[in-house]
BALOBA-1460 file (C-alpha; in Angstrom, 3 decimals):
// residues 351
<rec num="1" residu="m" x="134.748" y="85.073" z="201.404"/>
<rec num="2" residu="y" x="131.877" y="87.573" z="200.604"/>
<rec num="3" residu="g" x="133.440" y="87.501" z="196.817"/>
<rec num="4" residu="f" x="132.556" y="83.592" z="196.531"/>
<rec num="5" residu="a" x="129.177" y="84.286" z="198.033"/>
<rec num="6" residu="r" x="128.165" y="87.392" z="195.956"/>
<rec num="7" residu="p" x="127.647" y="85.702" z="192.641"/>
<rec num="8" residu="f" x="125.140" y="83.082" z="194.370"/>
<rec num="9" residu="l" x="123.396" y="85.748" z="195.858"/>
<rec num="10" residu="f" x="123.102" y="87.954" z="192.746"/>
<rec num="11" residu="a" x="121.783" y="85.036" z="190.863"/>
<rec num="12" residu="l" x="118.979" y="85.222" z="193.004"/>
<rec num="13" residu="d" x="115.876" y="87.777" z="193.344"/>
<rec num="14" residu="a" x="117.225" y="90.790" z="195.043"/>
<rec num="15" residu="e" x="114.794" y="90.721" z="198.172"/>
<rec num="16" residu="r" x="115.204" y="86.739" z="198.410"/>
<rec num="17" residu="a" x="118.923" y="87.301" z="198.175"/>
<rec num="18" residu="h" x="118.542" y="90.078" z="200.976"/>
<rec num="19" residu="g" x="116.822" y="87.761" z="203.345"/>
<rec num="20" residu="l" x="119.067" y="84.791" z="202.457"/>
<rec num="21" residu="g" x="122.051" y="86.770" z="203.156"/>
<rec num="22" residu="l" x="121.115" y="87.988" z="206.645"/>
<rec num="23" residu="k" x="120.207" y="84.349" z="207.638"/>
<rec num="24" residu="a" x="123.848" y="83.189" z="206.474"/>
<rec num="25" residu="l" x="125.108" y="86.110" z="208.352"/>
<rec num="26" residu="d" x="123.353" y="85.228" z="211.688"/>
<rec num="27" residu="l" x="124.707" y="81.492" z="211.179"/>
<rec num="28" residu="a" x="128.235" y="82.687" z="210.623"/>
<rec num="29" residu="w" x="127.726" y="84.673" z="213.733"/>
<rec num="30" residu="r" x="126.501" y="82.006" z="216.072"/>
<rec num="31" residu="t" x="128.725" y="79.630" z="214.836"/>
<rec num="32" residu="g" x="131.911" y="81.990" z="215.451"/>
<rec num="33" residu="s" x="132.664" y="82.085" z="211.579"/>
<rec num="34" residu="v" x="131.851" y="85.609" z="211.217"/>
<rec num="35" residu="k" x="135.180" y="86.707" z="211.365"/>
<rec num="36" residu="l" x="135.846" y="85.106" z="208.006"/>
<rec num="37" residu="l" x="133.737" y="87.339" z="206.757"/>
<rec num="38" residu="a" x="133.832" y="90.787" z="208.879"/>
<rec num="39" residu="s" x="136.654" y="93.351" z="208.339"/>
<rec num="40" residu="p" x="138.703" y="93.679" z="211.382"/>
<rec num="41" residu="r" x="136.923" y="96.154" z="213.733"/>
<rec num="42" residu="a" x="139.088" y="99.499" z="212.860"/>
<rec num="43" residu="a" x="139.406" y="101.875" z="215.739"/>
<rec num="44" residu="l" x="138.914" y="105.428" z="215.066"/>
<rec num="45" residu="p" x="136.737" y="106.715" z="218.124"/>
<rec num="46" residu="t" x="134.513" y="109.685" z="217.153"/>
<rec num="47" residu="k" x="132.768" y="111.567" z="219.875"/>
<rec num="48" residu="l" x="129.435" y="113.273" z="218.785"/>
<rec num="49" residu="l" x="126.027" y="113.482" z="220.252"/>
<rec num="50" residu="g" x="127.017" y="112.821" z="223.534"/>
<rec num="51" residu="l" x="128.313" y="109.318" z="222.788"/>
<rec num="52" residu="t" x="131.475" y="107.780" z="221.605"/>
<rec num="53" residu="f" x="131.351" y="105.990" z="218.278"/>
<rec num="54" residu="p" x="134.034" y="103.088" z="218.034"/>
<rec num="55" residu="n" x="134.450" y="104.208" z="214.301"/>
<rec num="56" residu="p" x="132.437" y="106.657" z="212.209"/>
<rec num="57" residu="v" x="131.389" y="104.307" z="209.655"/>
<rec num="58" residu="g" x="127.767" y="102.808" z="210.469"/>
<rec num="59" residu="l" x="124.969" y="100.703" z="208.608"/>
<rec num="60" residu="a" x="122.380" y="102.644" z="207.156"/>
<rec num="61" residu="a" x="118.528" y="102.036" z="208.008"/>
<rec num="62" residu="g" x="116.580" y="99.549" z="205.666"/>
<rec num="63" residu="l" x="118.836" y="96.408" z="205.617"/>
<rec num="64" residu="d" x="117.507" y="95.266" z="209.026"/>
<rec num="65" residu="k" x="113.924" y="96.311" z="209.364"/>
<rec num="66" residu="n" x="113.121" y="94.568" z="212.594"/>
<rec num="67" residu="g" x="116.409" y="94.799" z="214.618"/>
<rec num="68" residu="e" x="116.708" y="91.174" z="213.875"/>
<rec num="69" residu="h" x="120.073" y="90.870" z="213.198"/>
<rec num="70" residu="i" x="121.880" y="93.260" z="215.391"/>
<rec num="71" residu="d" x="124.634" y="91.314" z="216.693"/>
<rec num="72" residu="a" x="125.539" y="89.661" z="213.625"/>
<rec num="73" residu="l" x="125.889" y="93.134" z="211.684"/>
<rec num="74" residu="l" x="128.107" y="94.819" z="214.340"/>
<rec num="75" residu="a" x="130.172" y="91.909" z="214.200"/>
<rec num="76" residu="l" x="131.056" y="93.218" z="210.647"/>
<rec num="77" residu="g" x="133.166" y="95.793" z="212.114"/>
<rec num="78" residu="f" x="130.696" y="98.880" z="211.968"/>
<rec num="79" residu="g" x="131.080" y="101.503" z="214.556"/>
<rec num="80" residu="f" x="127.343" y="101.443" z="214.638"/>
<rec num="81" residu="i" x="124.180" y="100.225" z="212.860"/>
<rec num="82" residu="e" x="120.601" y="101.838" z="212.324"/>
<rec num="83" residu="v" x="117.739" y="99.575" z="212.280"/>
<rec num="84" residu="g" x="114.386" y="100.304" z="210.768"/>
<rec num="85" residu="t" x="112.378" y="102.116" z="209.326"/>
<rec num="86" residu="v" x="109.738" y="100.782" z="212.180"/>
<rec num="87" residu="t" x="106.152" y="101.819" z="212.060"/>
<rec num="88" residu="p" x="103.571" y="101.654" z="215.182"/>
<rec num="89" residu="r" x="101.862" y="98.637" z="213.756"/>
<rec num="90" residu="a" x="102.967" y="95.772" z="211.496"/>
<rec num="91" residu="q" x="102.622" y="96.208" z="207.921"/>
<rec num="92" residu="p" x="103.557" y="94.175" z="204.733"/>
<rec num="93" residu="g" x="104.675" y="96.882" z="202.745"/>
<rec num="94" residu="n" x="104.401" y="97.072" z="198.817"/>
<rec num="95" residu="p" x="103.707" y="94.280" z="196.599"/>
<rec num="96" residu="k" x="106.503" y="92.047" z="195.106"/>
<rec num="97" residu="p" x="108.816" y="92.478" z="193.279"/>
<rec num="98" residu="r" x="109.988" y="95.588" z="195.017"/>
<rec num="99" residu="m" x="113.705" y="95.275" z="194.638"/>
<rec num="100" residu="f" x="115.852" y="95.681" z="191.791"/>
<rec num="101" residu="r" x="119.605" y="95.405" z="190.966"/>
<rec num="102" residu="l" x="121.495" y="97.889" z="188.619"/>
<rec num="103" residu="v" x="124.483" y="96.144" z="188.506"/>
<rec num="104" residu="g" x="126.560" y="98.027" z="185.963"/>
<rec num="105" residu="d" x="125.559" y="101.303" z="187.696"/>
<rec num="106" residu="e" x="126.312" y="99.373" z="191.273"/>
<rec num="107" residu="a" x="122.844" y="100.630" z="192.325"/>
<rec num="108" residu="l" x="119.810" y="99.402" z="193.930"/>
<rec num="109" residu="i" x="116.144" y="100.466" z="193.427"/>
<rec num="110" residu="n" x="113.786" y="99.546" z="196.056"/>
<rec num="111" residu="r" x="109.856" y="100.306" z="196.788"/>
<rec num="112" residu="l" x="109.947" y="98.256" z="199.988"/>
<rec num="113" residu="g" x="107.412" y="100.232" z="201.628"/>
<rec num="114" residu="f" x="108.395" y="100.244" z="205.175"/>
<rec num="115" residu="n" x="107.817" y="96.467" z="205.332"/>
<rec num="116" residu="n" x="108.052" y="95.574" z="209.309"/>
<rec num="117" residu="g" x="106.614" y="93.540" z="211.880"/>
<rec num="118" residu="g" x="105.951" y="96.797" z="213.958"/>
<rec num="119" residu="v" x="107.673" y="98.753" z="216.542"/>
<rec num="120" residu="d" x="106.638" y="96.069" z="219.618"/>
<rec num="121" residu="a" x="108.228" y="93.192" z="217.733"/>
<rec num="122" residu="l" x="111.454" y="95.513" z="216.978"/>
<rec num="123" residu="v" x="111.772" y="96.150" z="220.662"/>
<rec num="124" residu="r" x="111.739" y="92.412" z="221.756"/>
<rec num="125" residu="n" x="114.357" y="91.735" z="219.066"/>
<rec num="126" residu="v" x="116.480" y="94.652" z="220.602"/>
<rec num="127" residu="q" x="115.932" y="93.648" z="224.172"/>
<rec num="128" residu="r" x="117.349" y="90.160" z="223.351"/>
<rec num="129" residu="a" x="120.410" y="91.593" z="221.651"/>
<rec num="130" residu="q" x="124.115" y="91.525" z="223.175"/>
<rec num="131" residu="r" x="124.655" y="94.816" z="221.226"/>
<rec num="132" residu="k" x="128.641" y="94.267" z="221.812"/>
<rec num="133" residu="g" x="130.862" y="96.431" z="219.784"/>
<rec num="134" residu="g" x="129.027" y="99.211" z="218.511"/>
<rec num="135" residu="l" x="126.099" y="101.837" z="218.943"/>
<rec num="136" residu="l" x="122.620" y="101.402" z="217.933"/>
<rec num="137" residu="g" x="120.229" y="103.819" z="215.863"/>
<rec num="138" residu="i" x="116.524" y="103.286" z="215.543"/>
<rec num="139" residu="n" x="114.971" y="104.604" z="212.507"/>
<rec num="140" residu="i" x="111.016" y="105.431" z="212.869"/>
<rec num="141" residu="g" x="108.360" y="106.314" z="210.552"/>
<rec num="142" residu="k" x="104.669" y="106.131" z="210.077"/>
<rec num="143" residu="n" x="102.057" y="103.750" z="208.785"/>
<rec num="144" residu="k" x="101.190" y="103.671" z="205.385"/>
<rec num="145" residu="d" x="97.265" y="104.204" z="206.056"/>
<rec num="146" residu="t" x="97.958" y="107.201" z="208.734"/>
<rec num="147" residu="p" x="97.387" y="110.532" z="207.316"/>
<rec num="148" residu="n" x="99.980" y="113.244" z="207.198"/>
<rec num="149" residu="e" x="97.628" y="115.239" z="209.597"/>
<rec num="150" residu="d" x="97.893" y="112.392" z="212.287"/>
<rec num="151" residu="a" x="101.727" y="111.254" z="211.731"/>
<rec num="152" residu="a" x="102.853" y="113.098" z="214.906"/>
<rec num="153" residu="s" x="100.687" y="110.353" z="216.490"/>
<rec num="154" residu="d" x="102.726" y="107.737" z="214.628"/>
<rec num="155" residu="y" x="106.138" y="109.208" z="215.216"/>
<rec num="156" residu="l" x="105.629" y="109.807" z="219.193"/>
<rec num="157" residu="y" x="104.150" y="106.469" z="219.706"/>
<rec num="158" residu="c" x="107.411" y="104.914" z="218.176"/>
<rec num="159" residu="l" x="109.627" y="107.652" z="219.706"/>
<rec num="160" residu="s" x="108.352" y="106.537" z="223.031"/>
<rec num="161" residu="r" x="108.832" y="102.971" z="222.558"/>
<rec num="162" residu="v" x="112.165" y="102.603" z="221.448"/>
<rec num="163" residu="y" x="113.619" y="105.439" z="223.549"/>
<rec num="164" residu="p" x="114.935" y="103.653" z="226.497"/>
<rec num="165" residu="l" x="116.635" y="101.118" z="224.019"/>
<rec num="166" residu="a" x="118.448" y="103.232" z="221.735"/>
<rec num="167" residu="d" x="121.692" y="105.325" z="221.591"/>
<rec num="168" residu="y" x="120.415" y="107.542" z="218.941"/>
<rec num="169" residu="i" x="116.905" y="107.753" z="217.209"/>
<rec num="170" residu="t" x="116.317" y="108.967" z="213.449"/>
<rec num="171" residu="v" x="112.992" y="110.292" z="212.077"/>
<rec num="172" residu="n" x="112.371" y="109.215" z="208.691"/>
<rec num="173" residu="i" x="110.537" y="111.439" z="206.788"/>
<rec num="174" residu="s" x="112.202" y="111.182" z="203.372"/>
<rec num="175" residu="s" x="111.300" y="107.443" z="202.232"/>
<rec num="176" residu="p" x="109.797" y="107.942" z="198.334"/>
<rec num="177" residu="n" x="108.211" y="104.554" z="199.262"/>
<rec num="178" residu="t" x="104.963" y="105.882" z="201.354"/>
<rec num="179" residu="a" x="102.666" y="107.876" z="199.506"/>
<rec num="180" residu="g" x="102.549" y="111.447" z="200.793"/>
<rec num="181" residu="l" x="105.845" y="111.301" z="203.302"/>
<rec num="182" residu="r" x="108.157" y="113.557" z="201.651"/>
<rec num="183" residu="e" x="105.161" y="116.311" z="202.066"/>
<rec num="184" residu="l" x="106.357" y="115.973" z="205.968"/>
<rec num="185" residu="q" x="109.447" y="118.068" z="204.641"/>
<rec num="186" residu="e" x="107.734" y="121.019" z="203.680"/>
<rec num="187" residu="e" x="108.552" y="123.872" z="205.885"/>
<rec num="188" residu="q" x="105.391" y="124.418" z="207.886"/>
<rec num="189" residu="a" x="104.541" y="120.597" z="208.187"/>
<rec num="190" residu="l" x="108.327" y="120.046" z="209.115"/>
<rec num="191" residu="r" x="108.017" y="122.698" z="211.757"/>
<rec num="192" residu="r" x="104.838" y="121.151" z="213.532"/>
<rec num="193" residu="l" x="106.249" y="117.816" z="213.653"/>
<rec num="194" residu="v" x="109.578" y="118.386" z="214.777"/>
<rec num="195" residu="s" x="108.533" y="120.687" z="217.465"/>
<rec num="196" residu="t" x="106.381" y="117.987" z="218.598"/>
<rec num="197" residu="l" x="108.852" y="115.478" z="218.779"/>
<rec num="198" residu="r" x="111.326" y="117.894" z="220.396"/>
<rec num="199" residu="e" x="108.701" y="118.459" z="222.975"/>
<rec num="200" residu="a" x="108.275" y="114.937" z="223.452"/>
<rec num="201" residu="q" x="112.027" y="113.841" z="223.511"/>
<rec num="202" residu="e" x="112.366" y="116.286" z="226.640"/>
<rec num="203" residu="r" x="109.745" y="115.054" z="228.523"/>
<rec num="204" residu="l" x="111.073" y="111.308" z="227.740"/>
<rec num="205" residu="a" x="114.546" y="112.590" z="228.785"/>
<rec num="206" residu="a" x="113.142" y="113.616" z="232.150"/>
<rec num="207" residu="q" x="111.291" y="110.684" z="232.510"/>
<rec num="208" residu="h" x="113.888" y="107.745" z="231.967"/>
<rec num="209" residu="g" x="117.160" y="110.325" z="233.124"/>
<rec num="210" residu="k" x="118.952" y="110.159" z="230.129"/>
<rec num="211" residu="r" x="118.824" y="112.348" z="226.486"/>
<rec num="212" residu="v" x="118.669" y="110.026" z="223.653"/>
<rec num="213" residu="p" x="119.979" y="112.332" z="220.407"/>
<rec num="214" residu="v" x="116.763" y="112.563" z="218.089"/>
<rec num="215" residu="l" x="117.911" y="113.136" z="213.921"/>
<rec num="216" residu="v" x="115.886" y="114.033" z="210.989"/>
<rec num="217" residu="k" x="116.450" y="112.034" z="207.889"/>
<rec num="218" residu="v" x="116.047" y="114.176" z="204.414"/>
<rec num="219" residu="a" x="115.830" y="113.500" z="200.985"/>
<rec num="220" residu="p" x="118.237" y="114.118" z="197.914"/>
<rec num="221" residu="d" x="115.740" y="115.520" z="196.181"/>
<rec num="222" residu="l" x="115.043" y="118.824" z="197.554"/>
<rec num="223" residu="t" x="115.354" y="121.871" z="195.890"/>
<rec num="224" residu="d" x="118.028" y="124.763" z="197.351"/>
<rec num="225" residu="a" x="114.927" y="126.549" z="198.556"/>
<rec num="226" residu="d" x="113.592" y="123.313" z="200.359"/>
<rec num="227" residu="i" x="116.810" y="122.470" z="201.820"/>
<rec num="228" residu="d" x="117.436" y="126.124" z="203.142"/>
<rec num="229" residu="a" x="113.723" y="126.229" z="204.811"/>
<rec num="230" residu="a" x="114.326" y="122.514" z="206.114"/>
<rec num="231" residu="a" x="117.776" y="124.159" z="207.813"/>
<rec num="232" residu="r" x="116.039" y="126.978" z="209.182"/>
<rec num="233" residu="v" x="113.698" y="124.978" z="210.702"/>
<rec num="234" residu="l" x="115.891" y="122.055" z="212.044"/>
<rec num="235" residu="s" x="118.366" y="124.873" z="213.426"/>
<rec num="236" residu="d" x="115.265" y="126.863" z="214.882"/>
<rec num="237" residu="l" x="113.976" y="123.851" z="216.869"/>
<rec num="238" residu="q" x="118.021" y="122.764" z="217.650"/>
<rec num="239" residu="v" x="117.663" y="119.263" z="216.259"/>
<rec num="240" residu="d" x="120.288" y="116.889" z="217.389"/>
<rec num="241" residu="g" x="121.661" y="116.074" z="213.914"/>
<rec num="242" residu="v" x="120.494" y="115.382" z="210.331"/>
<rec num="243" residu="v" x="121.066" y="112.468" z="208.256"/>
<rec num="244" residu="a" x="121.336" y="113.153" z="204.261"/>
<rec num="245" residu="t" x="120.171" y="111.595" z="202.590"/>
<rec num="246" residu="n" x="117.784" y="108.961" z="201.809"/>
<rec num="247" residu="t" x="117.095" y="107.167" z="198.199"/>
<rec num="248" residu="t" x="116.456" y="109.349" z="195.168"/>
<rec num="249" residu="v" x="113.541" y="109.334" z="192.674"/>
<rec num="250" residu="s" x="115.644" y="110.614" z="189.949"/>
<rec num="251" residu="r" x="116.619" y="108.734" z="186.974"/>
<rec num="252" residu="t" x="118.950" y="110.705" z="185.360"/>
<rec num="253" residu="a" x="121.875" y="108.788" z="186.364"/>
<rec num="254" residu="v" x="120.713" y="105.799" z="185.066"/>
<rec num="255" residu="q" x="118.794" y="106.347" z="181.832"/>
<rec num="256" residu="g" x="118.228" y="103.393" z="179.838"/>
<rec num="257" residu="h" x="118.712" y="100.735" z="182.313"/>
<rec num="258" residu="r" x="115.984" y="98.318" z="182.240"/>
<rec num="259" residu="h" x="115.018" y="98.756" z="185.352"/>
<rec num="260" residu="a" x="115.353" y="102.554" z="185.476"/>
<rec num="261" residu="k" x="111.444" y="103.016" z="185.202"/>
<rec num="262" residu="e" x="110.656" y="101.125" z="187.896"/>
<rec num="263" residu="a" x="109.297" y="103.249" z="190.863"/>
<rec num="264" residu="g" x="111.043" y="103.458" z="193.644"/>
<rec num="265" residu="g" x="114.041" y="104.936" z="195.389"/>
<rec num="266" residu="l" x="117.448" y="104.467" z="193.647"/>
<rec num="267" residu="s" x="120.400" y="104.108" z="195.882"/>
<rec num="268" residu="g" x="124.045" y="103.431" z="195.453"/>
<rec num="269" residu="a" x="126.946" y="104.938" z="193.053"/>
<rec num="270" residu="p" x="124.302" y="106.977" z="191.047"/>
<rec num="271" residu="l" x="123.325" y="108.763" z="194.277"/>
<rec num="272" residu="m" x="126.589" y="109.992" z="195.779"/>
<rec num="273" residu="g" x="126.774" y="113.213" z="193.827"/>
<rec num="274" residu="q" x="123.445" y="114.447" z="194.496"/>
<rec num="275" residu="s" x="123.088" y="113.290" z="197.984"/>
<rec num="276" residu="t" x="126.677" y="114.755" z="198.593"/>
<rec num="277" residu="l" x="125.447" y="118.105" z="196.999"/>
<rec num="278" residu="v" x="122.564" y="118.237" z="199.547"/>
<rec num="279" residu="l" x="124.959" y="117.477" z="202.577"/>
<rec num="280" residu="r" x="127.465" y="120.220" z="201.471"/>
<rec num="281" residu="r" x="124.512" y="122.743" z="201.387"/>
<rec num="282" residu="l" x="123.018" y="121.609" z="204.462"/>
<rec num="283" residu="r" x="126.415" y="122.150" z="206.110"/>
<rec num="284" residu="t" x="126.825" y="125.808" z="205.014"/>
<rec num="285" residu="r" x="123.201" y="126.335" z="206.458"/>
<rec num="286" residu="l" x="123.101" y="124.573" z="210.016"/>
<rec num="287" residu="p" x="125.182" y="125.897" z="212.797"/>
<rec num="288" residu="e" x="128.043" y="123.433" z="213.353"/>
<rec num="289" residu="s" x="126.450" y="122.501" z="216.671"/>
<rec num="290" residu="i" x="123.798" y="120.297" z="214.654"/>
<rec num="291" residu="p" x="126.078" y="117.541" z="213.044"/>
<rec num="292" residu="l" x="125.443" y="115.745" z="209.859"/>
<rec num="293" residu="v" x="125.664" y="112.135" z="208.699"/>
<rec num="294" residu="g" x="126.350" y="111.350" z="204.995"/>
<rec num="295" residu="v" x="125.010" y="108.381" z="203.385"/>
<rec num="296" residu="g" x="124.257" y="107.757" z="199.806"/>
<rec num="297" residu="g" x="126.495" y="106.246" z="197.252"/>
<rec num="298" residu="i" x="129.402" y="105.508" z="199.158"/>
<rec num="299" residu="l" x="131.194" y="102.549" z="197.552"/>
<rec num="300" residu="s" x="135.123" y="103.192" z="198.778"/>
<rec num="301" residu="g" x="136.991" y="104.607" z="200.917"/>
<rec num="302" residu="a" x="137.447" y="107.755" z="198.827"/>
<rec num="303" residu="d" x="133.537" y="108.150" z="198.856"/>
<rec num="304" residu="a" x="133.484" y="108.483" z="202.778"/>
<rec num="305" residu="v" x="136.017" y="110.828" z="202.848"/>
<rec num="306" residu="a" x="134.530" y="113.024" z="200.210"/>
<rec num="307" residu="k" x="131.344" y="112.917" z="202.689"/>
<rec num="308" residu="m" x="133.464" y="114.073" z="205.129"/>
<rec num="309" residu="a" x="135.065" y="116.880" z="203.306"/>
<rec num="310" residu="a" x="131.436" y="117.939" z="202.248"/>
<rec num="311" residu="g" x="130.370" y="118.126" z="205.998"/>
<rec num="312" residu="a" x="129.846" y="114.738" z="207.612"/>
<rec num="313" residu="s" x="130.991" y="113.683" z="211.066"/>
<rec num="314" residu="l" x="129.838" y="110.049" z="210.630"/>
<rec num="315" residu="v" x="128.966" y="108.352" z="207.544"/>
<rec num="316" residu="q" x="126.536" y="105.265" z="206.534"/>
<rec num="317" residu="c" x="126.427" y="102.527" z="203.772"/>
<rec num="318" residu="y" x="124.314" y="100.153" z="202.605"/>
<rec num="319" residu="t" x="124.377" y="99.500" z="198.832"/>
<rec num="320" residu="g" x="127.678" y="99.716" z="199.082"/>
<rec num="321" residu="l" x="127.877" y="96.661" z="201.465"/>
<rec num="322" residu="v" x="125.523" y="94.544" z="198.983"/>
<rec num="323" residu="y" x="128.298" y="95.382" z="196.134"/>
<rec num="324" residu="r" x="131.556" y="95.481" z="197.876"/>
<rec num="325" residu="g" x="130.753" y="93.314" z="201.163"/>
<rec num="326" residu="p" x="132.235" y="93.999" z="204.518"/>
<rec num="327" residu="e" x="135.658" y="95.011" z="203.361"/>
<rec num="328" residu="l" x="134.102" y="98.235" z="202.577"/>
<rec num="329" residu="v" x="133.876" y="98.971" z="206.169"/>
<rec num="330" residu="g" x="137.418" y="98.932" z="207.104"/>
<rec num="331" residu="e" x="138.427" y="100.442" z="203.835"/>
<rec num="332" residu="c" x="136.429" y="103.480" z="204.804"/>
<rec num="333" residu="v" x="137.516" y="103.857" z="208.342"/>
<rec num="334" residu="d" x="141.091" y="103.560" z="206.978"/>
<rec num="335" residu="a" x="140.711" y="106.310" z="204.598"/>
<rec num="336" residu="m" x="139.169" y="108.349" z="207.128"/>
<rec num="337" residu="r" x="142.061" y="107.944" z="209.165"/>
<rec num="338" residu="r" x="144.511" y="109.030" z="206.939"/>
<rec num="339" residu="r" x="142.321" y="112.472" z="206.274"/>
<rec num="340" residu="k" x="142.588" y="112.966" z="209.814"/>
<rec num="341" residu="e" x="146.200" y="112.434" z="209.901"/>
<rec num="342" residu="s" x="147.306" y="114.313" z="207.282"/>
<rec num="343" residu="p" x="147.617" y="117.919" z="208.125"/>
<rec num="344" residu="s" x="147.131" y="119.100" z="204.235"/>
<rec num="345" residu="r" x="143.475" y="117.751" z="204.359"/>
<rec num="346" residu="g" x="142.506" y="119.263" z="207.983"/>
<rec num="347" residu="t" x="141.087" y="117.263" z="210.604"/>
<rec num="348" residu="a" x="137.952" y="115.185" z="210.740"/>
<rec num="349" residu="s" x="135.300" y="114.979" z="213.540"/>
<rec num="350" residu="a" x="136.642" y="112.163" z="215.222"/>
<rec num="351" residu="a" x="138.447" y="112.527" z="218.523"/>
């Protein structure tokens, strides 16, 4: 069915289509017709982070900023979805237009800028959700007008608010659309922030009687030296996992496209190579006890397998869902199952 809907959605402005598509998905879920869209939930249980994921294919953060569509998105067959990025206070994000399709390249550029209704609104939405069939990650960030020297307070506030509700939490320090945010990936800044959050995580674990994993999401535009430095910090502080990667500010792969000069993060097929290189280098620099989530450029089952081969234990897609539709989920799970079952390819992390 998505194949019929896509031409209509692609005829609209990208952000308008985004909103309309989510409303249509909610309607399909409420009326029970979502099964006409969904990829049948493929089982490939994967034990990681002290959790059991029904399958290792997830939805990346950014599609559902406010956690308003959790049940409908889970119904598409994902093993897990990640909502957000959410900030302490509501903010409108950057001026429109701020999302662009590069159709021939199977890519998107966005400069949304953490547009969201604030963490308290997200908490209310999560509390209302039924959350059947998969796990829920919540992605947290800082407000645009919070200076970096005070960023920890924003992350701490969001962490404490979402902790009781999340299956895992992702700390977003890598979006290119909040000025200065990526400076938090610099080694000393990263060490200060993650150390503070790790201490808070342990306090919250004692307070709530459960330990919720906290992951850190990094950019694909880091130099090798930056990756190595980040890996040292994340290893030293024993983070639970790393999400690799966010969108890229590079336009090398889309030079000449009419939207190539638009500011923002590039996602989709052109990101696959660079994000996978970062993933692979992180895998060689981090202990095996710190798992990786591979995201960036997954538009086929073969792409998902490539992420696993580079060291990912879980994968996420977003732009691939826009171009391929929900069938991508089942295709990726099937491809990952074949990799697991093939002795010549080694074993994946599924259990």
